[in-house]
C-alpha positions as CSV (number, residue, x, y, z in Angstrom):
1,M,110.3,111.7,85.3
2,A,108.8,110.4,82.0
3,L,106.0,112.4,80.5
4,R,104.3,109.5,78.8
5,M,102.8,106.5,80.4
6,K,104.6,103.3,79.5
7,A,103.1,99.8,80.1
8,E,106.3,98.4,81.5
9,N,106.5,101.2,84.1
10,S,102.8,101.2,85.0
11,L,100.5,99.8,87.7
12,F,96.7,100.2,87.3
13,V,95.0,100.9,90.6
14,I,91.2,100.7,90.8
15,V,89.7,102.2,94.0
16,D,86.4,101.0,95.4
17,V,84.2,100.3,92.4
18,Q,81.8,98.4,94.6
19,E,78.3,97.0,94.3
20,R,76.5,99.1,96.9
21,L,78.5,102.3,96.1
22,A,78.3,102.4,92.3
23,P,74.5,102.9,91.9
24,A,74.8,106.2,93.8
25,M,77.4,107.6,91.5
26,F,76.7,110.4,89.0
27,K,77.4,108.7,85.6
28,G,78.7,105.7,87.4
29,E,77.9,103.3,84.6
30,E,80.2,105.3,82.3
31,A,83.0,105.1,84.8
32,I,82.5,101.4,85.2
33,S,82.6,100.9,81.4
34,A,85.9,102.8,81.2
35,N,87.3,100.8,84.1
36,V,86.4,97.5,82.4
37,K,88.1,98.6,79.1
38,L,91.2,99.8,81.0
39,L,91.5,96.5,82.9
40,Q,91.1,94.5,79.7
41,A,93.8,96.6,78.1
42,A,96.1,96.3,81.2
43,T,95.7,92.5,81.0
44,I,96.5,92.4,77.3
45,L,99.6,94.5,77.9
46,N,100.7,92.8,81.1
47,V,100.2,95.9,83.2
48,P,99.7,94.7,86.8
49,H,96.7,95.9,88.8
50,I,95.5,96.3,92.4
51,V,91.9,96.7,93.3
52,S,90.8,98.1,96.6
53,E,87.5,97.4,98.3
54,Q,86.4,99.7,101.1
55,Y,84.6,97.7,103.9
56,P,83.2,95.0,101.5
57,A,81.1,93.5,104.2
58,G,79.0,96.7,104.2
59,I,79.5,98.1,100.7
60,G,79.8,94.8,98.8
61,G,82.5,93.6,96.5
62,T,83.7,95.0,93.2
63,V,80.9,95.3,90.7
64,P,80.4,92.1,88.7
65,Q,81.2,93.6,85.3
66,L,84.7,94.6,86.6
67,A,85.2,91.6,88.8
68,A,84.9,89.3,85.8
69,H,88.2,90.7,84.4
70,M,90.3,91.1,87.5
71,S,92.6,88.8,89.5
72,K,91.0,88.0,92.8
73,E,94.5,87.8,94.4
74,N,95.0,91.5,93.6
75,V,92.1,92.7,95.7
76,V,93.0,94.5,98.9
77,E,90.3,95.1,101.5
78,K,90.6,98.4,103.5
79,M,88.9,100.5,106.1
80,S,91.0,103.7,105.6
81,F,89.8,106.0,102.8
82,S,93.4,106.1,101.4
83,S,94.5,102.7,100.0
84,M,98.0,103.8,101.0
85,E,97.0,103.3,104.7
86,E,96.5,99.6,104.1
87,P,99.8,97.6,104.5
88,A,98.8,94.9,102.0
89,F,98.2,97.6,99.4
90,V,101.6,99.2,100.0
91,K,103.3,95.8,99.9
92,S,101.7,95.0,96.5
93,L,102.6,98.5,95.2
94,E,106.2,98.0,96.2
95,L,106.4,94.5,94.7
96,S,105.3,95.9,91.4
97,D,108.4,98.2,91.0
98,A,106.1,100.5,89.0
99,R,106.7,104.3,89.3
100,Q,103.7,105.3,87.1
101,I,100.4,104.7,88.8
102,V,97.2,104.9,86.8
103,V,94.3,105.5,89.2
104,S,90.6,105.2,88.7
105,G,87.6,104.5,90.9
106,M,85.0,105.8,93.4
107,E,84.6,108.3,95.0
108,T,86.8,110.8,93.3
109,H,86.8,113.4,96.1
110,V,87.2,110.9,98.9
111,C,89.0,107.5,98.5
112,V,90.5,108.3,95.1
113,L,91.7,111.7,96.2
114,Q,93.3,110.5,99.4
115,T,95.0,107.6,97.7
116,V,96.3,109.9,95.0
117,L,97.6,112.5,97.5
118,D,99.4,109.8,99.4
119,L,100.9,108.3,96.2
120,I,102.2,111.7,95.1
121,E,103.6,112.3,98.6
122,K,105.6,109.1,98.1
123,D,107.0,110.4,94.8
124,Y,105.0,108.2,92.4
125,Q,104.0,109.7,89.1
126,V,100.2,109.6,89.2
127,F,97.7,109.6,86.3
128,V,94.0,110.0,87.2
129,V,91.7,108.7,84.6
130,E,88.9,111.3,84.5
131,D,86.4,109.2,82.6
132,A,87.0,106.2,85.0
133,V,86.4,108.0,88.3
134,A,83.0,109.0,89.7
135,S,81.4,110.7,92.7
136,R,77.8,111.1,93.8
137,T,77.7,114.6,92.3
138,A,79.3,116.2,89.3
139,K,80.6,119.0,91.6
140,N,82.3,116.6,94.0
141,K,84.0,114.9,91.1
142,M,85.2,118.2,89.6
143,L,86.5,119.4,93.0
144,G,88.4,116.1,93.5
145,I,89.9,116.2,90.0
146,E,91.0,119.8,90.5
147,R,92.6,119.1,93.9
148,M,94.5,116.1,92.5
149,R,95.7,118.2,89.5
150,Q,96.9,121.0,91.9
151,A,98.8,118.4,93.9
152,G,100.6,117.2,90.8
153,A,98.5,114.3,89.3
154,Q,98.2,114.3,85.6
155,I,94.5,114.1,84.5
156,V,94.0,111.7,81.5
157,C,91.2,109.8,79.8
158,A,91.0,106.0,79.2
159,E,91.9,106.3,75.6
160,M,95.0,108.3,76.4
161,V,96.1,105.5,78.8
162,M,95.5,102.7,76.3
163,F,97.2,104.5,73.4
164,E,100.2,105.5,75.5
165,W,100.5,102.0,76.9
166,L,100.4,100.7,73.4
167,G,102.9,103.1,71.9
168,V,102.6,101.8,68.4
169,S,99.9,100.5,66.0
170,G,100.0,97.5,63.8
171,T,100.9,95.0,66.5
172,E,98.9,92.1,67.8
173,N,98.4,94.0,71.1
174,F,97.0,97.0,69.0
175,K,94.6,94.6,67.2
176,A,93.5,93.1,70.5
177,I,92.9,96.6,72.1
178,L,91.3,98.3,69.1
179,P,87.8,96.9,69.8
180,L,88.0,98.4,73.3
181,I,88.5,101.9,71.7
182,K,85.8,101.6,69.1
C-alpha cells in the first residue's frame, strides 16, 4: 500500500453536496469551496471523479458552484446512505481501476462515513478530506472523522491532496493548480 496519494492511482468521490442539504451544514460554504478546488485540480490532473446524489428529487441536485465543474455522466443517484450500496456507483468505481479513493462530501457522520467504511471493507486505500466534508454540527463532523480514522481512513486536507497529486513543482500542471492553492 502506497503511503502517498498519486494522481494516476486515485479516484475522487464527492458524496451528496446537494442544494437542499448544504445550507444546513456547519461551515458548509468552506467545504463546498474545498470541493470545487479539488474537483478543478482533479480535472487538470486527469483524476476521474464520481459524484453521488442522495434522493435528488427531495434534496436537490449537486450545488451549482460544484456542478459547474463536474461531468454529468459521473453523477450517481442513490437512496442508500452508503454509495457502495448503489450498483452504478460500484460499477464506476471498478471501471476506474483506482485503489486510492479520495472522499469528500456531506454529511460526514452519515453518508460519507458509511461510504468510507464500505470502501475500507473492500480493501481500498481511503483518504478523507477533512476540510471538504461537513455535517450539521461540528460535533457530528468530529465524531464521523474520528470513526473513519479508527477504521483505517487517512485524514487529509485539500492542499495535501493537490500537492501529493502534483508530486513536483515547475510543471504546467503546477502552474494551473497554483491559483487554487493561493
